[in-house]
N, C-alpha and C positions, 0 to 999 in steps of 0.2 A: 903226610904231615911232615913238613921240613924238620931236620934233626934239632934245629935251634928253635923249634916251636913256631906257632902261627905268627903272622904279623899283628901288631896292636892296631887296633880300630875301634871306632865308636859306632854303635848300631842303634839307631832310635827304636826299632822294634825290639831289640835285645834289652834295652833299657826298660822299655814299657812291660815286656814279659817279666823280667825279673821284679820289677815293682809289683806287678800284679800278683806275683807268686809269694812275695814276701811282705806285703803290707795289705791291711784292710781297705776297702774301697775308698773311704774318705781320707785315708792317710798316704795314698800312693803318690801324690804329688811331692810330698816330703821325701818319700823313698826315692823317686826318680833324682831329685837333687842331691840325696846322699850317695846314689849310685854314680852319678856324674862327676861328683867330688872325688870319689875312690878312683874312677877311671883316669881322671885328669892327674891326681897324684901318682898314680901308677905310671903314667907315661912320663910324667917330669921326672921321677926317680929312676926310670928306666934309662932315659935319655942321658941323665947325669951320673949314671952308673953308682947310685948311692942306695944301700938297702935302707929300708924303713923299719927300724926295730929288727924283728926276726924274719920279716918279709924282704926278699930280694926278688925284684920283678924279672931280672935276667934268668935267675935259677928256676923261678916258676914257669916263665916261658918255655925253657928247656924241659922242665918236668911234665909240661903239657904233652910234648911229643914222646917222652919216654913212657908216660902213664897211659897213652892212647891204645885203646883195644880195637884194632882194626881187623882182627882175626877172630874167628869162632872155630871151636873144636868140639864136635860131639862125634858123630859117626863120620866125620869128613872135614875137610878144610872149607871154610867160607871166608872170603876176603873182599874187602873194599879197596880197590887200588884206582889211581889215577894215572892214565896212560894215554898217549895219543893214538889215532885210528890205526896206524900201521902197527903198533905193538898190540893193540886189542885183536886185530885180525890174525896176527901171528899166534897169540894165546889161544884164540878160537880155533885156529887150524890144528894147534897141537892136541887140545881137548877133544875135538872131532876125532883125530887119529886114534887117541888113547881109548875113546868110547867104542870105536870100530874094532879095536883089538880085545874089547872086553876088560880092559884095565881100569877104566874109570867111567862114572856118569857124571854129567855136569849140566849146570843151569847157568846162564849168564843174563845179565840185565844192564843194559848201557843207560846211564843217566847223565845230566848235566851238572848235577850238583850233589854235595854230601850233607849230611846232618850230624852235628856232634852234640851228644847229650852228656852232661857233665855232673859228676857227683863231688862236690868240694865241700867237706865237712868244715874246713877253714883253710883260708889261703896261707896261713902260719905253718901248716904242716905239709909235708911232701907226699902224703898218701892219698891225693886226690886221683880220680880216674875219670877217663873220657871215652865215651863209646862212640864209634864212627860207623855210620851206615849210610846207604844211598838215600837221598831225600825223596825219591819217587818209588819207594816200594822196597828197594834194597834186596836184602837176603830173602825177604818173603817172595818177592816176584821171581828171583833166580830159582829158588827152591820149586816154585810152582811149575817152572818150565821142565824140571826133571820128571815131576809127577804127571805132567800133561794137563794139569788143571789151570785154567785162567782165573786170575784173580781179579775181581773189580774193585772199585773205591771202597765198597762196604767192607768187604773181607779185608782189605788193607787196614782199615781204621780199627777192626776187631783184633787185630794181631798184637 
């Protein structure tokens, strides 16, 4: 996640999902229009550097980056990172070396995309949180490589 937050963009799928999650079946078209209006206003105010009441699109965008949870801690570090192939291979070599010395156990899972799940009680507040994981199994698949278990599509859906 860039420090200044993600790029602003429109996603037809995203609008449809948001409408489905927030409106009854017969009212989803109205909700889609409302969401598109909100997005359009956000972009306009962002481009013009104008806050809308207590909502500041530029601050919100920075807060998305600052409030993103891309690390998990329980009995170890779990992390979603975006690196090129050379850096991935270097990380993997370091982890293999650490494992051979008995310092660490690891599981890696390479993916082409990530998924962000957001909890935003209100965009007027700065306490929203965004969870980032790999879009193709993420932490669950990487963890399965430590245990030696292979996860199939059904097991991934159950997690």
